N, C-alpha and C positions, 0 to 999 in steps of 0.2 A: 944366301944366294939360291940355294936349292929350294927353299920355301917359296921364293918368288916365282921360280920356274914352275913349281907345282901349282901355284895359284893361276898362272897363265894357262897352263894346260887344262885345269879344271874349267876356267872361263871359256876356253875354246870348245871344250866338250859340251858345256851347257848351251853355248850359242848354236852349235851344230844340232844339238837335240831340239832346241827351240825352232830352228829353221825346218828341221825335218817334220816336227809336229805341225808347223804352219803349212808346209807343202801337203802333208797328209790331210789337213783340214780343208785346204783349198781344193784338193782333188775329190774330196767327199761332198763338196757343195756343188750341186748341179740341178738344172731345170730340165726334167725329162718331158717327153711328149705327153705324158699323162697329166701334167699339171701339178704334180707333187714336187715340193722342194725338199730334198733330202739333205738335212744339215746334221752333221755329227760333231758335237762340241768336244768330245773326248774319245780316245781310242777304246774300243770295246775290249772287255776282259776276255781272255781265252776260255774255251769250254773246259779244258782240263787244267786246273790250277793246282800246281804242286806246292806242298808246304812241308818243310822238315819239322818234325816234332822236337821240341826243346827237351830232349831226354838223352842222358848219357848213361847207358847201361853199365852196372858195376862189373858185369862179365859179358862174354860174347853171347849174342842171341842165336839160339839154335832153331827155335820154331816160334811161330806166332799164330794165334787164332783170335778172331773177333766176331762177335754176333750180338745183336740187341744191345749195343753200346757197352758190352763187356769184353775187355781185352785181356787175353792170357798169353804169356810168353815164357818160354823155357830158357833159362839163363845158366850158362856153365854146365855143370854135370848134374847138379842135384837141386836146383832152385826153380821155383815157379813164382812168377810175378803176376798178380791180378790187379787190374785197374778198372774201376767204374768210370767210364768217360764222362758221366754226369758229375763225378767228384774226382777229377784227376789228381788233386793234391792229397788224396788219401789212398796210396797204393797199399796192396796187401801182399806180403811175401810168405811163401809156404815152402818148407823143406820136404822133399819127397822121402827122405830117410833111407836112400839106397846106399849100401856100402860096397856093392860089387861094381864092376866096370861097365854096367849097362848104360846106354845112352837113349835119349828120347828119339824115337823114329818119326812120329807124327803126333800132332794135337788135333782133337776133334771137339768142337763146341756146338751144343744143340741150338736150335733157333731161339729158345728163351734165354740163352746165356747162363743157364743154371747148371748144366751137366757138362763136365770136362772129362774126356777120355784121353789118356796118355799112353800111346803105343810105344813100347820099348823095343830096341833091336834084339833083345834076348827072347822075343816071342812071348812077352808078358804085356799085361795091360793094367793100368791103374785108373782109379776113379776119384774125382774130387768134385764135391758139390759146392755151389756158391756160398751156401750158408754155413759151411764147416771149414775147419782148418786141417782136418785130418785126411791124408791121402790113403785110400783103401785099395787093396789088391783084389782084382777080379780072378778068383781062383779057377773058375770054369773056363776062362779064356786062355789059360796058360797053355803054351805050345803052339799058338797061332799068332803070326805076324799080321796085325790089323793094318790094312791098306786104305779102307774106306768104310764109311758109316752112312746108312740111309736113315735119317731121323724121322720120327713119327710126328708130323706137324699138327695132326688132328687131336691126338690123345696126350701128347707130352705136356707136362707142367713142371713146376719148380721142384717137386719131390719125386716125380716118377717120369720115366722116359716113355712109358708105354712100349708096345712091341716095336723093335727097331731091327734093321738089317745090318749085318756086319760082313764086310768082304775081306778076305785074307790074301796073302801073297801066294797061297797054293791054289787059288781059283775057287775056293769054297765060300758059299754064302750061308751065314748062320742067321738065325733069328734069336734075339735076346731081349731081356727087359731088365732095367736097373732101377732100384728104389733107394732113395736116400734115407729112408726111415730105418731104424734098427730092426733087425729080424727077430725071430723067436730065439728061444734058449738054444735050440739045436741048429739054427741057421742064422748066422750073423753076417753073412756075405751080402753085399748090395745087389749082386747079380741074381735075379730070380730064377732064370733058366738060360740055357745056351744050347741051341740045337740046330743041326744042319738042315737046310731046306733045299739047296741046289748047289751045282758046281758048274763052272765055265771052263771052256777049253779053246785053244787055238792050235790049229794044225795037229790035232789029235793029242795034244799035251795040255795039262792044266796051265792056265794063264792067270796071273794076278788080277784081282778085281780092283781096277784103278779107281772107279767112282761108282756110287750108288745113289739113286734118287727115287723117292716114293711120293707119288701124287695121287690125289683123289679126284675123279671126274664126276659125271652125272650118274644118278641112280645107283650109288654105292659101288661104282666101278673104279677099280684101282689100277694104276699104271706104275710099273717098276722099270727103271732104266739102269742098266749096268754096263760098264765099259771095261774092256781089257786094253791091251796095247794097240790092237788093230781092229777090234770089233766093238760094235755098239748093239747091245741086246735090248729087246723090248718084251716085257711080260704084262699081260692084261688079264683081269678077271674080276668077278663080282664077289663081294663079301656080304653075307646075309646081314640084314639090318639087326643091330644089337650084338653082332658077333665080331665087331672090330677088335675087341680086347683079346680075342683068340689068336690074333697074329695074321701073318701073310702066307703061311704055308699052303693054305687052300689055293692061292693064286698060282703058285708053282705046280701044285697038283693038277690044276685044270689044264696046264700047258705041258704035262708030262708026256702025253702020247704024241704030241706034235713037236716038230723041230722048232726051237725058239727062233723068233724073228730077229734077225741081226743084219747089220751092214758092216762090210769088211773092206779095208783098204790095204794095199800091198806093203807099204812102207812101215817100218817099225823103228821107233826111236827109243824103245825101252820102257816107255810109259805113255800115258795119255791123261787128259783132264777135260771134264765137261763142266760147263757153267750154265746157269739159267738166269733169266731176267724176270723179276717179280716186281710189279709196280707198288704193291703194298705187302706188308708182312702178313703171313698166314693165309695168303690166297694162292691159287695155282699159278705157276709161271706161264708166261705167254711165248717165250722164245728160248732158244738154246744155242750154244756154240761149243763144239767138241774139238779140242786141239789134239791132233794125232800126227802120224808120220808124214802124210801127204799134204797136210795143210790144216785148214780149219773148216769143219763142216758146220754150217749154221742154217737156221730156218725158224719156222714157227711151230708151236705145239697146238694140235687140233684134237681136242678130247672127244669129238663127235665121230671122227673117222673110225670105221670098224677095223681096218687092216693095219693102220700104222698111226702112231701118235705124232710122227714128224710130218710136216708139210712145208711146201715152198723151200725145199732144201737146196742149198748152194754150197760150193766148195771154193774157199779162197786158198789159192796155192801160195806157198811161201815165196817171198821175193828172193832175189839172188844173194842178198847179204845175209840170209839165214841159211846156215850150213848145218845139216843134221850131225855132221861129224865133230865140228868144233864150236858152233854157235847155235845150239838147239834152243828152241823156246822153252821157257821154264814153267810159265803159268799163264792162265787166261782168265779174264773177267768180262762179263757181258753187261752192257748198259742198254738203254732203250734203242739207240741207233748206232752204237759202236761196240766193237769188242777190243779190249786192250790186251796186247800180247807182251809178255815180259821176257826180255832177253837178259843176258848176264850183265849188260851195261846200259841198257836203254829200255824204253817203253814205246811201243808202236800202237797207235789208235787207227783202226780201220773202220770205215763207215760200212754198215751192213746194207745200205741202200744201193751204193754204186761200187762197193768193194775197193775203194780207193783209200790209200794211207793219208789221213788228214792231219796226223799229228805224230811227232817223234820227239821224244824227250831223252837226252843222253845224261846219265848221272856221272858225277865226278868220281875219279878212280880212288880218291882218298878214303871213301867210305867202304871200299871193298866191293866184291861182286854182289849183284842182287840175288836174293835167295828165293823169295816167293812173293806172290801178290794175292791178297784176299779182299773180298768185298763184303761189307756189312749190309745185309738185305734190309735191316731196319732203317738205317740212316742214309744208305746209298753211298757211303764213303768208301774209297778204295785205299787199302793199306799195302805198303811195300816196305820190306825191311832187308837190311844187310846185317852182318854180324855186329856192327857198331852204330847203326842209325836206323831210325824209323821215319818213313815218309807217308804223307797222306795227300790224296787227290780229292779236291772238291770239283764236282761236275756241275757246272753252272749253265743254265739255259741251253741244254744240249740240242733242243729242237729248233733253235733260232734260224739255222740255215737249211733245215730239212726241206722247207717249202721249195727251195730252188731245185733240189734233187728230184722231188716229186714232179715239179713242173717240167723239168727236162725229160722225165720219164712219161710225160703226158698223163700223169695221175693227178688231175686238177682238183678233184674233190679232197684228196688228202693234202694237197698243197694249200688249199684254202683253209683247211682245218688247222694247219700249223702256223698260219700267219694272220689269224683272225684279229689279233690285237695289234697288228702292224698294218695300218691302212695303206701305206705306200707299197708294201710287199703284196698285199692282197690285190691292189690295183694292177700290179704287173702280172700276177697270176691270171686275173680275169681277162686282161688284155691278150695274153698268150692263148688262153682258152678260146676267146672270141675269134682270134685269128685262125686258130686250128680248126674250129668249126666252120669258119667261112671258107677256108681252103678245101674242106671236105664237103662243101655245099650243104651244110646243115645251117641254113641261114636263120631260121627262127631261134635256134639255140645261140647262134652267134649274136643275134640282136639282143637277147636277154642278157648276155654277158657284157656286151658293149655298153648297155644302159647303166650297168653298175660301176663302170670305170669312170675315170676323170679325163678320158681322151677328148680331144676337141670334137665338139658336137658336129660341126660342119663337115669334117673329114669323114666321120662315120656315116652321116646322112648321104653324102655324095657317093660313098662307097656302095651303099645299097641301091641308090638310084642308078648308078652306072651298071650295076648287075641286074637291073630291072626286077628287083625283088620288093614289090610294094608291100606284101604281107609282112616281110621281115622289117621293112622300114616302119610299118605301122606298129609292130610289136616293140621295136626300139623306142619309138616315140611314146608309146603307152607306159613302158617301164620307166623311161626318163621322167615322164610326167608324174608318176607316182612317187618319185624320189624327191621332187621339188618341195621346198617349204612353202607355206601359205604366203610368206612375205615376198616371194619371188614372182610377183604378179605379171611382170612383162614376159618372162619366159613361159609361164603357164598360159597366158593369152595366146602367145605364138603357137605353142604346141596344140592347144585345144582347137584353134582355127585350122591348123594344118591337118590334124586328125579328122576333123569334120569333112574337109575336102577329100581326103583319102577314102573315107567311108562312103561318101556320096559317089565318088568315081567307081568304086568297087560295086556298089549297088546298081549303078547304071549299067556297068558291063554285064553283071549277072542277069539283070532284067532283059537286056538285049539278047542274051544267049538262051536262057531257059524260061523267061517270064517270071512273074511273081509267085508262081506256084512251086518253083524249085526248092528243094530242101536247103541247098547252099545259100540261096537268096534269103530264105527265112532265118537261117542261122546268123547270117551277116546282119540282117536288119535287127534281129534281137540283140546282137552284140552292140550295134550302133545305138540302140535305144538304151541299153544299160549304160553305155558311155555318157549319153545325154542326161541320164538320171543319177549319175554319180554325185553323192552328197559332197565329196571333197572339192569338186570343181563347180559346185552350184553357184557360188558367188561370181566366178569368172564368166560362166555362161550367162548369168543374169546381166552382168555389166556389159557384155558384148552380144546381147541377144539380137540387136539389130543386124550385126554382121552375120550371125548364124541364120537369121531369117532370109537375108539376101542370098546366102549360099544355097539354102534349101529351095528358094524360089528360082534361082538360076538353073538348078538341076530339075525343076519341075516336080519335086518330091513333095506332093501335097500331104500325103499321109503322115510322113515324119514331121512335117511342119506343124500339123495339128497336134501330134504327140508332143513335140517340143513346147508348143504353146501351153499344153496342159501341165507339163513338167515345170515350166516357168510361171505357172498360175496366171498366164495371160489369157484368161477366159474370154475376154472381149474379142480377141482375134479368132478364137475357136468358134464362138457363137456367130460372128460375122461370116466366117467361112461357111458354116452350115446354112445360114440364111441366104447367102449368095447362091448356094447350090440347091435351094428349095427343100432342104432337109430340116424342116421346122421342128419336128419331134426331137431330133438329135440336139438341136439348139436348146430346146426347152429342157431336155434331160441334163445338159451341162449346167443350165441356170439352176435347176432344182437341186442338183447334186452339190453345188458349191455355194448356193444361197448368198449370192452377192447382190445386195439391194440396188446398187447403182446400175448393174447390168440389167436387172429387171425393169428399172425405170426407162432404160435406153431402148431395150429391144421388145418391150411389151407391145408397143403400137404395131410393129410388123407381125408379131406372132398372133396378136389378137385378131388380126384380119384373116388369118388362115386357120388357126386351131383355137378358137375362142374357149371352147369347153375345157380343153387341157390347160390352157393358160390360167383360167379362173381356178381350176383345181390346184394349180401350183401356187397361185396367190393365197388361196385359203390355207394351204399347207404352210406357207410362210407366216401366216398369222400376223402378229403385232410387229414383226420385223420389217414389214412394208408399211410405208405411209400412204394410205389410200388417196390422200389429197394430191400426191405427186403422180398418181395414175389417172386422174380425172381427164387431163388433156387427151390422152390416147382413147379413153372410153368415150368421151364426147365426140371425138373425130369420127370414130367408126360406128357409134350408135346412131349418128344422124344420117349416115350414108350406107350403113351396113344392112345385113340380112336380119331376119327375125331372130335367128340363133344368136347372133352377136348381141342383140338387144336383150334377149332373155338372160344371157350369161352376164351381161353388165348389171342387170337388175339383181341377179343372184348374188353377185359379189357385193353390191351395195347393201343388200339385205344382210349379208354376212357381217359386214362392217358395223351396221347399226345394231343388229340383234345379238351377235356373238361377241364382237370386239367392243361393243358399247362405245363406239366412236361418237363424240359430241361436236365434231367440227361442223360448223354451219354450212360450209360448202358441200359436204357429203350429204347432209340431209336435204339441202336445196336441190342437189342433183337427183337424188332418189325421188323427191317430190315431183320434179319435172318429168322423170321417166314414168312415174305412175300416171301423171296427168295426161301425158301424150300417148302412152302405149298400154297402160293398164288402169283405166279409170275405175274398174271394180275394186281395186286395191287402194285407191286414193283415200276414200272416206275412212276405211279401216285404219290406214296409217295415221290419219289426222286424229282419230279418236284414241289410238294407242299412244300417240306422242304426248298426250296430257291435255289438261283443261286450264292450266294456269300458264301465264307467260313465262314465269320463272322456270318451268319444266320444259319449255319448248326449245329445241336446238335448231330449228329452221327459221328463216326470215319470214315473219308474219306478213309483212307488206308484200314481199315477193310472192308468197303463197296466195295472198288475196288477189293480187294482180293476175297471176297465172290462172287461177280458177275462174276469175271473172272473164278473162279473155276466151277461155274454152267453154264457158257457160255452165260450170258446175256450181249451181246455186246453193245446194245443201252444204257443199264444202266451204263456200263463201260465208254462209251463216255460221258454220262452226268456227271459222277463223275470226269473224266478228265477235262471237261470244268470248273467244280467248283474249281478244284485244279489249274486252269490256266495252265495246261499242254496241250497247244493247238496243238502242233505238234503231240503228242501221240493221242490226240482226233481225229485229222484229219486222221492220219494213220489208226486208228481203225474204224473210220466212213466210210472210203473208202471201207472197207470190207463189210459194211452193205448197205450204201446208199450214193450216191454222194451229194444229196441235204442236208443230215445230215452233210456231210463234209463241204459243202459251209457255212452252218449256223455256224459251228465252226470256219471257216477261217475268218469270219468277226468280231469275238469277240475282238481280240486285237486292238482296235480302236486307241490307242495312239502309237502303235508301227507299223509304216507303213512297215518297213523292214520285220518284222515277218509276217505281214499280206500278203505281196507280196510273201514271201517264201511259206506260206501255200497255197496260190492260185496257185503258180507254181507246188506244189505237186499235187493239184487237176488236173491241166491242164496236167501234165505228166501222171497221172493215166488215164485220159480220152483219151489221145492220144495213149499212149503205151499199156494200158490194154484193153480199150474198143474200140480203133481205130475209134472213132467217131469224125470226123473233125468239124461237125456242133456244137456238144456239146462243143468242144474246143473253137470254135469261141464265143459261148455263155459265156464262162468264161471271155473272154475279155470284153464283155459288162457288166458282173456282177461285175467286179473289175476294178476300174479306175486306179489301179496301174500297171496293166499288159499292156504291149505293144506287138505288133505283133512280134517284134524282140526278145522278151523274150521267146516266146513259139515256134518260128521257129526251134530251135535246136532239139525240141522233135519229130518233124515230120520226117518220113523216106524220103529217097532221091527220091523215085518214085512219091511223091505227086506233082501234078501240081500246078502252081501258080494261076490257076483259082480259087482255093478255098480261096486264100488270097488276091485277088485283092481288094476287098472292104476294108478289114482291113488295107492293105498297104496304100491305098489312104487316108483313114481316119487318119492314123498315120501321113502322110506327112502334111495334112492340120493342124493338131494340132501343129506340129513343126513350120510351118510358122506363125500361130497365136501367138504362144509363143514368136517367134523372134520379131514380131511387138510390142508386149506388152513390151518387154525388151527395144526396141529402144525408145518407148514413155517415159518410166520411166527414161532413161538416159537423154533425153532432158529436162524433168521436173526437174531433179536434177541439171543440168547445169544452168538452169534459176534461181533456188532457190539460188545456191551458188553466182551467180552474184548479186542478190538483197542483200544478206547478206553483201558482200564486200562493196557495196554502203552505206548501213546503218552504217557500222563501220567507214567509212571515214567521213560520216556526223556527227557522234557522236564525232569524234576527233575535229572537227571544231566548235562544239557547246559551248556556253559560257553563263554565267549568270551575271547580273549586280547587284552589292551590293551597296546600298546607305550607306552613312556614319551614318545615323540615324537608320539603321536596327538593330534589337535586336535579341538576341538568343531566340528561341522558348521555351527553357526550363527554363532558369534563368532570361530572360527578361532584361539582361544587354546588352550594346552596343556590337555588333558582332565583330567589327574590333579591339577590344582590344587585342585579342589573336587568335591563330589558330582556324579555323572554317571549317565546312562542309556545302555545299549548294546542296540541292537535287532538282531534276526536278520539284517536286511538289510545290516548293516554300518555304518549311521549311528550316530554318537555325539553326545550333547548334554549339556552341563551341565544340572543340574536346573533352575536358574533360567532358562537360555536356552530350554529346552524349554517351560517354563511360559510364557515370553514369546511363543513361536511359536504355541502352541496357543490361548492366551487369545482372540485375535480371531475364532476360528472357533467358539467355544462359544456356546450359546444363553444367554438371560438367566437361565434357571433354573439351568443348570450354573455360570454365573459366580457366582451368589449362593451356590450350594453350595460352590464352590471357595474363595470368600472365607471362608465359615464354617469350613471345614476348616483353612485356614491359621491363622485366629485360635485355634482350639482347640489345634492342634499347638504354636503359639507359647506359649500359656498353659501347656501341659503342660511344655514345656522350661524355662520360668521356675520352675515349681514344683520341678522336679528339681534345678536349681542351688541353690535356697535350702535344700533338704533336705541336699544335700551339704555346704554350709557349716556347717550345724547340727551335723553329726556330727563335724566337726573341732574344735569348741569344747569344751575340757576342763572349763571352769567351769560349763557348762550342766547342769542337773539331768537325770538319766536318765529320770525320769518324764515330763518334758516331751518328751524324745526319743521316748519310746514313744507319748505322746499325739499328737505331731506326725506320727509315721510311720504311725499306724494307718490313716487313710483312704486313703493313697496306695499302701500295700503291697498292698492287696487288688485294686484295679482300675486303678491308674495305668498300668503297663506294657502291660497287655492293651488298654486303651482307646487308647493312643497308637499301638500297632502296627496296630490296626484302622483308625485314622484315616489312617495313612500308606498302608495298603493301598488305602483308598478313594481317596486322592489319586493313587496310582499308576494305579488303574483309570481315573481321569478324564483324566489328561494323558498317560499312557504306555501306553494300551491298544493303540496302533498307532503306527508311525513317521509323524511329521508330513509327511515328504517322500514316503513311499511308500504311505500309506494312503488311506482314503476322503476325509479332509480335503483333501488336495491335489486330488483329482478334483472335489470339490464347489466348490473355489475357482477353477476354470477360468474361469467366466463373471463373476467379480468383478473390478472395475477395480483397477489397481495403487494408485491414489490414491482415498481415500474422497471421494465427491462432496461431503460436507459440509465437508471440509477442503481442497477443491481450490483455492479462492481464496487461502486462507492459504498453501498450498504454492506456488502460482503467484507470489504476492508475494515469497516468500522467495528465489525465483530471480532476481528483477529487481534 
């Protein structure tokens, strides 16, 4: 029955805890004004997480020290237990070997965890090194109750402590050095030396040195802090570089003539303790906390201040539950933002930022009263022990709530630093900072902070509008715009448009107040133009350029409209603006700078009318990037109605296209030809001559050129065109109207057509005789043309002309005839002689023969030649007829191969017919009529036709020796193996 009740109680407890967690979760879910949803799925772990060590000491714990993950504790009267926290399952127990009644007073462990000092209540001190099991006595220290040790963090190592400071209960500070290595034969003690360097007093009497700390600052400057029950002393001095090993006595010597700097408090609780916060091992601490009678003095350490090491000092007074008579604080530990105060039954955590108690942990009485609290600077763990138990504190995320305190203290930079990884907290800090700046009328700073928050955009914008702070609103919009992602196009478009309107309003106000020459106006305009030129928002501005143009136009801001057009590369609008304002040079500069061919084609007509020379220079500079054909309409328009300058510039550009760019477009050449014909006739003939003398070389239209020159009466140009068109008769006819010599040059052009050339010269002769009536010039025509004879031109002369004028020409003609007759006679005799020799050679060839021996062999197959029909060549080569046919066939063309096959078939058919006829004649029983009928068709044309076919076959295959004739020469470059049969031949050899 009892078990059922226990189960019911457990279920009720679990249900209540579940409901409590549900309520906690529901309270932690909320939608704040900033837009962040704060959802906590589980309860956060506390900053100070206590854990009891699973360790039951065999004897009561007297003292405990921990440093660099090395833990040492004094158990009972004579036992030391050492534990390497990296290997907690391998503890090391050492017996001190003391037989008297002495007890451990305090333990001191150096920062490396290698050197352990054991102070006994009998004013003795023992030493134990981490690497040994032997506890050694420090003989020089005997007679002094050690209360504190100031370790040397710079020179200490595993075998040597370096110079250290030792404070005693009698107020004396000694300097000492301990070495773990064995000394000489006469000095086996680990303590190298032990000498007094200073003493401390309170109220004129020696006071125990409760704590010692040695720190090194900048430029070899050392600081020593020593505390007594009511006083905190500071010593500072420089140690020469390289003299650190000589110790700290020089620092106390430097302060000997001066009163030591100290702070004193009236209350005395019999002891004090100072602790320091170090973020990393072996670096100088940043903060301190001193527990004394009046409370806790805490602050920062400033190594630069000349007068005092302590800065930003505050005193936290003990709360009412801390009674110095019955409930005195025992120990103190300092963390980054808290100090922990150890009482006999609890631990209090006080925040150093606001001096508030943020945590209090009460320990169960069963473990006994708390004895001391120590912090390991290496791992940051806090250790607390009683006589029967050891506890450990893990400090987790100590800075997680610090931002709230800094925010409440208006230290927003520090607050942002400590919540940088928590966006919801950072948003709250920024919102508070923005509101704080707004209340203090720092509107620009407020705008910058608001832009980084998730607060509602409309609320913030209206806030600045109601306060009439347009500059702050503009700053807010700019910052907000810079935070948008490129995908948030709608928001970007809205802000860009709004900012443009704000800039334009501001520029309009400044222009009305100070004009465009004011410094503020220029700065605002430059800022606005930088905004328009921002690459991040280029796409938005381009997509909404129509709206921006409308805004600029509505404000009459022409200069910025032009600038925006340039930024958007909308050069057409820029050029149009300049042209509308008659600033043609500026328009041309834009065209020349950006080299847009389409804009050149569009605006060249207007610019050519006003600045033709500059326009043509720009065209020439563009070179082949412009199509001259697309510029012709503008050129023709203004060349027909323009000034001489425009015409000259038009001609200059056309000449550039023809001579420099080598343009072959017919329209370009036709247009240049028309310009020459109308305005520069002196250049027309030169152009036609340079263009070429053949129609294939000409790029202009010959018919157009002929018609244009004829209309304008340029006869020489027409003659030149006729010559190129090879209309020589028309050229001569027209040239005779201009110059006889020009006509003569045209008459000699048809070199291949003698009949036409003679006809042309006859025209010239007729013109000279009939029109010019110049007999001598007519006779010169005979000498100029070898085709004309005197008899050709005699009909052109009138009847009254005497023969005296032609005597020489007639005699010359007769001599030429006689000479020609003699040449013909000689040629006939040579032909007769040649025919005679040919007939003789033919007769000789018919009688020529060759001797074939019975042992001669075929040159192709190397078999006896006389076995079958053969051919014998004059060169001596002999071939069977079938072997010769086989050798010649690969060299014959397709047509000859077809002809050869046809002849072979016909010869074979003829042979078959002859054999059948022979068999018929031998048959005695066959009718004679049938013999006559069967023989009639073959007797007439059979033998003749067969002999002819054999002759044709011989001509085809035996016209020359296959080894000595042209066939062998032509086959030199042919491969031995046919490429088409190469693979087949290759495989046959494998």
